[in-house]
C-alpha positions, 0 to 999 in steps of 0.5 A: 592325271591318268585314266584307263578305260580299256575295253570299257563299255564305250560302244558307239557304233550306232548312235541312239538317243541312249548312247548320245546321253551316255556320250554327254555324261562321259564327256561331262565326267571327263571334264570334271577331271581338271588334272587329267593328262593321260587318257587310255581308251584302248579297244573302245568303239568310238566310231565318229564320237571322239570330239563329243567325248573329249570336248569338255576337257579343261586342258590338253592331254599329254597322251591319248591311247586309241589302239583298236578304237574303230575310228572314223575319218571325222575322228582323225580330222578332229585330232 
């Protein structure tokens, strides 16, 4: 139900082909967690990729922690 990826190796400031693959892989893995309700991405550098990371979730999250995540306006628009 709860996953913490605080200070993980999610650094996506400069999108490269390799980082795009990593984003897709993370999204697919999160999508396989059908009972996931709480996600903590604190201190991750998401920079405009929040939609791509969360797009495969099977159910809405009850809690999403994004403290100090370097979000861009597109991330806020998605939320």
